[in-house]
C-alpha positions in Angstrom: -250.7 0.7 -15.3 -253.0 -2.2 -14.7 -250.5 -4.2 -12.7 -250.0 -1.2 -10.1 -253.7 -0.6 -9.9 -254.7 -4.1 -9.3 -251.8 -4.7 -6.8 -252.9 -1.6 -4.8 -256.5 -2.7 -4.8 -255.6 -6.1 -3.5 -253.3 -4.6 -0.8 -255.9 -2.1 0.1 -258.5 -4.8 0.5 -260.7 -3.7 -2.3 -260.3 -7.4 -3.2 -260.1 -9.6 -0.2 -258.3 -13.0 0.2 -260.0 -15.8 -1.9 -261.9 -13.2 -4.1 -262.2 -14.5 -7.7 -260.5 -12.1 -10.1 -262.2 -12.2 -13.5 -260.2 -11.0 -16.5 -263.4 -9.6 -18.1 -264.6 -7.8 -14.9 -261.1 -6.3 -14.3 -260.8 -5.2 -17.9 -264.1 -3.3 -17.5 -263.0 -1.9 -14.0 -259.8 -0.5 -15.3 -261.2 0.3 -18.8 -258.5 -1.7 -20.6 -258.5 -4.9 -22.8 -258.0 -8.3 -21.2 -254.4 -8.5 -22.4 -252.8 -6.2 -19.8 -255.1 -7.6 -17.2 -253.8 -11.2 -18.0 -250.2 -9.8 -17.9 -250.8 -8.2 -14.5 -252.4 -11.3 -13.0 -249.5 -13.4 -14.2 -246.9 -11.0 -12.7 -248.9 -10.8 -9.3 -249.0 -14.6 -9.3 -245.3 -14.7 -9.4 -245.2 -12.2 -6.5 -247.6 -14.4 -4.5 -250.5 -11.9 -4.4 -252.7 -14.1 -6.6 -253.1 -17.8 -7.2 -254.4 -19.6 -10.2 -256.9 -22.3 -9.4 -259.1 -24.5 -11.6 -261.7 -21.8 -12.0 -259.3 -18.9 -12.6 -257.3 -16.4 -10.6 -258.1 -15.6 -7.0 -256.6 -13.3 -4.4 -254.1 -15.4 -2.4 -254.9 -16.5 1.0 -252.8 -17.9 3.9 -253.9 -19.7 7.1 -252.6 -18.6 10.4 -250.5 -21.7 10.7 -248.9 -20.9 7.2 -248.2 -17.3 8.3 -246.5 -18.4 11.5 -244.3 -20.9 9.7 -243.1 -18.4 7.2 -242.3 -16.0 10.1 -240.4 -18.7 11.9 -238.1 -18.9 8.9 -238.0 -15.2 8.3 -237.0 -14.5 11.9 -233.7 -16.3 11.6 -232.9 -14.9 8.2 -233.8 -11.2 9.1 -231.5 -11.6 12.2 -228.7 -13.0 10.0 -229.1 -10.1 7.6 -228.9 -7.6 10.4 -225.8 -9.3 11.7 -224.1 -9.2 8.3 -225.2 -5.5 7.9 -223.5 -4.6 11.2 -220.3 -6.4 10.0 -220.3 -4.5 6.7 -221.5 -1.1 8.2 -221.4 0.8 4.9 -221.7 4.5 5.6 -224.0 5.3 2.6 -226.3 2.4 3.4 -226.4 3.5 7.0 -227.7 6.9 5.9 -230.4 5.2 3.9 -231.3 2.9 6.8 -231.7 5.8 9.2 -233.9 7.6 6.6 -236.0 4.5 6.3 -236.4 4.2 10.0 -237.5 8.0 10.2 -239.7 7.3 7.2 -241.5 4.6 9.1 -241.9 6.8 12.2 -243.4 9.6 10.1 -245.6 7.6 7.9 -249.4 8.1 8.0 -250.7 5.9 10.8 -254.2 5.9 9.4 -252.9 4.1 6.3 -251.7 0.5 7.0 -250.5 0.1 3.4 -248.3 3.1 3.7 -246.9 1.7 7.0 -246.4 -1.7 5.4 -244.4 -0.2 2.5 -242.3 1.9 4.8 -241.6 -1.2 6.9 -240.6 -3.2 3.8 -238.2 -0.4 2.7 -236.5 -0.6 6.1 -236.1 -4.3 5.9 -235.0 -4.3 2.2 -232.2 -2.0 3.0 -230.9 -4.3 5.8 -231.1 -7.2 3.3 -229.0 -5.2 0.8 -226.5 -4.2 3.5 -225.9 -7.9 4.3 -223.9 -8.1 1.1 -225.4 -11.6 0.4 -227.5 -11.7 -2.7 -228.9 -15.2 -1.8 -230.0 -14.1 1.6 -231.6 -11.0 0.0 -233.4 -12.9 -2.5 -234.8 -15.5 -0.1 -236.0 -12.7 2.2 -237.7 -10.9 -0.7 -239.5 -14.1 -1.6 -240.6 -14.6 2.0 -241.9 -11.0 2.2 -243.8 -11.6 -1.1 -245.5 -14.5 0.4 -246.6 -12.4 3.4 -247.6 -9.4 1.3 -251.3 -10.4 1.4 -251.4 -10.0 5.2 -248.8 -7.4 5.9 -251.5 -4.6 6.0 -253.2 -6.4 8.8 -250.1 -6.2 10.9 -250.2 -2.3 11.0 -253.8 -1.8 11.8 -252.8 -1.8 15.5 -251.4 1.6 16.7 -249.8 -0.2 19.7 -248.0 -2.5 17.3 -246.9 0.4 15.3 -245.4 2.1 18.3 -243.5 -1.1 19.1 -242.3 -1.5 15.5 -240.8 2.1 15.6 -238.9 1.4 18.8 -237.7 -2.0 17.6 -236.6 -0.6 14.3 -234.4 2.0 16.0 -232.8 -0.6 18.2 -231.9 -2.6 15.1 -230.6 0.6 13.4 -228.5 1.6 16.5 -226.9 -1.8 16.7 -226.0 -1.8 13.0 -224.7 1.7 13.2 -222.5 0.7 16.2 -221.1 -2.1 14.1 -222.2 -4.7 16.7 -223.1 -7.9 14.9 -224.4 -9.7 18.0 -226.5 -6.9 19.2 -227.9 -6.4 15.7 -228.7 -10.1 15.4 -230.5 -10.2 18.8 -232.4 -7.0 18.1 -233.6 -8.2 14.8 -234.6 -11.7 16.2 -236.4 -10.1 19.1 -238.3 -7.9 16.7 -239.4 -10.9 14.5 -240.3 -13.0 17.6 -242.5 -10.1 18.9 -244.3 -10.1 15.5 -244.9 -13.8 15.9 -246.4 -13.3 19.3 -248.5 -10.6 18.0 -249.9 -12.8 15.2 -250.5 -15.6 17.6 -252.8 -13.3 19.6 -254.9 -12.6 16.4 -257.7 -14.4 14.7 -258.1 -15.2 11.0 -261.5 -14.1 9.7 -261.9 -14.6 6.0 -258.2 -14.7 5.4 -257.7 -11.4 7.3 -255.8 -11.1 10.7 -258.1 -9.4 13.2 
């Protein structure tokens, strides 16, 4: 499927932020007609991975300031989702959350995209556990906006170790049914990410 192939190529940095995405070139690359390419680009535009400019489609790009602003909003909402998840404390969802935390811990550290996907799975489950579909949808939209840089966040092994530890603290607070502890753990997790991003430089739309 062209959509999946193009999405993976963008997330794996085959195409970098600001790169122009020509329908003709992509059709040749994936050995398809321009129609499925056009459909894929339109879908990826909705997800925030590509942007349509006056000269056509390009891979999306964010400034460091924009990334930090999105994380400032996300931090409070992720904390709220964790708080609500602890209040609801659904046994079946708790099992899924534990599996997601384990999945992130066991993910291939040499593959930042795999780590990013495992991380998203963990946070998606918490959003589902909140029982608030509006909160879930807003968080999904924010994560889509950050998709273009999320791979960069997992290129550091020290940050991955910290993520594993912080995920477990969030899980344990939710498992105990402690809303305040869950809120605090999730907020601390997001604030640590913000500090990590502040320590990085943006080079060609990539956090390094």
